[in-house]
ROKOLDO-118356 format. One record per residue (C-alpha): residue in three letters; x, y, z; residue number from 1. Coordinates in steps of 0.25 Angstrom, whole numbers, plus 5000, padded with zeros to 4 digits. Each point is the difference from the previous one (the first is absolute). Layout:
   aa     u     v     w    i
  ala     X     Y     Z  NUM
...
END
This chain:
   aa     u     v     w    i
  unk  5121  5200  4722    1
  unk  4987  4997  4994    2
  unk  4992  4992  5009    3
  unk  4995  4987  4997    4
  unk  4987  4994  4995    5
  unk  4995  4988  5008    6
  unk  4994  4989  4990    7
  unk  4987  4997  4999    8
  unk  5000  4987  5006    9
  unk  5007  5005  5012   10
  unk  4991  5012  5004   11
  unk  4993  5002  5012   12
  unk  4986  5005  5000   13
  unk  4996  5012  5009   14
  unk  4988  4996  5007   15
  unk  4998  5012  5009   16
  unk  4999  5014  4997   17
  unk  4996  5004  5013   18
  unk  5010  5012  5005   19
  unk  4997  5014  5004   20
  unk  5010  5011  4997   21
  unk  5002  5014  5002   22
  unk  5005  5009  4989   23
  unk  5009  5013  5003   24
  unk  4988  5008  5000   25
  unk  4992  4992  5011   26
  unk  4990  4993  4991   27
  unk  4996  4986  5003   28
  unk  5003  4990  4988   29
  unk  4997  4985  4999   30
  unk  5008  4991  4992   31
  unk  4988  4992  4997   32
  unk  4996  5012  4989   33
  unk  5012  4996  4992   34
  unk  4995  4985  5000   35
  unk  4998  4997  4984   36
  unk  5011  5009  4996   37
  unk  5016  5001  4998   38
  unk  5007  5004  5013   39
  unk  5013  5002  5005   40
  unk  5003  5000  5014   41
  unk  5013  5006  5006   42
  unk  5004  4997  5014   43
  unk  5010  5011  5004   44
  unk  5007  5011  5009   45
  unk  5007  5013  4999   46
  unk  5012  4994  5007   47
  unk  5001  4988  4993   48
  unk  5013  5002  4989   49
  unk  4994  4990  4990   50
  unk  4987  5005  5001   51
  unk  5006  5014  4997   52
  unk  5008  4995  4990   53
  unk  4988  4994  4990   54
  unk  4991  5012  5002   55
  unk  5003  5008  4989   56
  unk  4997  4988  4991   57
  unk  4986  5000  5007   58
  unk  4997  5014  4998   59
  unk  5005  4999  4986   60
  unk  4988  4987  4998   61
  unk  4990  5007  5007   62
  unk  5002  5013  4991   63
  unk  4995  4991  4988   64
  unk  4993  4989  5007   65
  unk  4991  5008  5011   66
  unk  4987  5000  4994   67
  unk  5001  4984  4995   68
  unk  5006  4994  5011   69
  unk  4996  5002  5016   70
  unk  5013  5003  5008   71
  unk  5001  4999  5015   72
  unk  5013  5004  5007   73
  unk  4997  4997  5014   74
  unk  5009  5003  5012   75
  unk  4998  4998  5014   76
  unk  5008  5013  5002   77
  unk  4995  5013  5007   78
  unk  4994  5010  4990   79
  unk  5009  5010  5006   80
  unk  5012  4992  4994   81
  unk  4992  4995  4986   82
  unk  4993  5014  4997   83
  unk  5015  5009  4999   84
  unk  5007  4987  4994   85
  unk  4989  5001  4989   86
  unk  5001  5014  4997   87
  unk  5016  5000  5001   88
  unk  5000  4991  4989   89
  unk  4988  5004  4992   90
  unk  4994  4987  5001   91
  unk  4986  5000  4994   92
  unk  4996  4986  5002   93
  unk  4990  4995  5011   94
  unk  5005  4998  5013   95
  unk  4991  4993  5011   96
  unk  5001  4994  5014   97
  unk  4995  4987  5005   98
  unk  4986  5003  5008   99
  unk  4998  4985  5002  100
  unk  5009  4987  4997  101
  unk  5004  4995  4987  102
  unk  4994  4989  4992  103
  unk  5009  4988  5004  104
  unk  5006  4998  4986  105
  unk  5006  5016  5003  106
  unk  5008  4997  5014  107
  unk  5015  5003  4997  108
  unk  5012  5000  5008  109
  unk  5008  5008  4992  110
  unk  4999  5014  4994  111
  unk  4997  5004  4988  112
  unk  4991  4989  4997  113
  unk  4991  5001  4986  114
  unk  4989  4992  4996  115
  unk  4993  5002  4986  116
  unk  4985  4994  5001  117
  unk  4994  4996  4987  118
  unk  4985  5003  4995  119
  unk  4996  4987  5006  120
  unk  5008  5000  5014  121
  unk  5012  4993  4996  122
  unk  5014  5003  5005  123
  unk  5008  5003  4989  124
  unk  5011  5008  5006  125
  unk  5005  4996  5014  126
  unk  5014  5010  5001  127
  unk  5007  5001  5012  128
  unk  5009  5010  4999  129
  unk  5005  5010  4990  130
  unk  4996  5000  4985  131
  unk  5000  5009  4989  132
  unk  4984  5001  4996  133
  unk  5002  5009  4990  134
  unk  5006  4991  4989  135
  unk  4994  4995  4987  136
  unk  4998  4986  5004  137
  unk  4992  5004  5013  138
  unk  4992  5010  4992  139
  unk  4997  4989  4989  140
  unk  4996  4991  5012  141
  unk  4989  5011  5004  142
  unk  4996  5002  4988  143
  unk  4996  4986  4999  144
  unk  4993  4998  5012  145
  unk  4992  5013  4998  146
  unk  4995  4993  4986  147
  unk  4994  4988  5009  148
  unk  4986  4997  5000  149
  unk  4993  4997  5012  150
END
């Protein structure tokens, strides 16, 4: 299934970009660096069947949009679980561990949960559960978001 876009009048604004994340290579990253840019935040785990199901579509999307969109695949698992999983599957998208509490609007009780954030900070997609992130309609949405001027 393709993820659904939230209608413009129902979109919430991300009002807090304060979130520290650690990359798989041990570098510290600040989610605030993505403010003013299009971002995809995916909360996932290696043991989560719906997460596993949607990862191939994310890899294809990342291959084409990785230089245009900020991707944040966030897992609370130990790197000793995540790194071998990524290598085994051949995934190249960036994975992070949360080092601080996420913004309130990113709190979710289910995995996977994916948020798509516009340049203006609007939450355009808030998808709980698995989706096909590499279909034409989602790519069209990303293309439209990338055209947005602040």
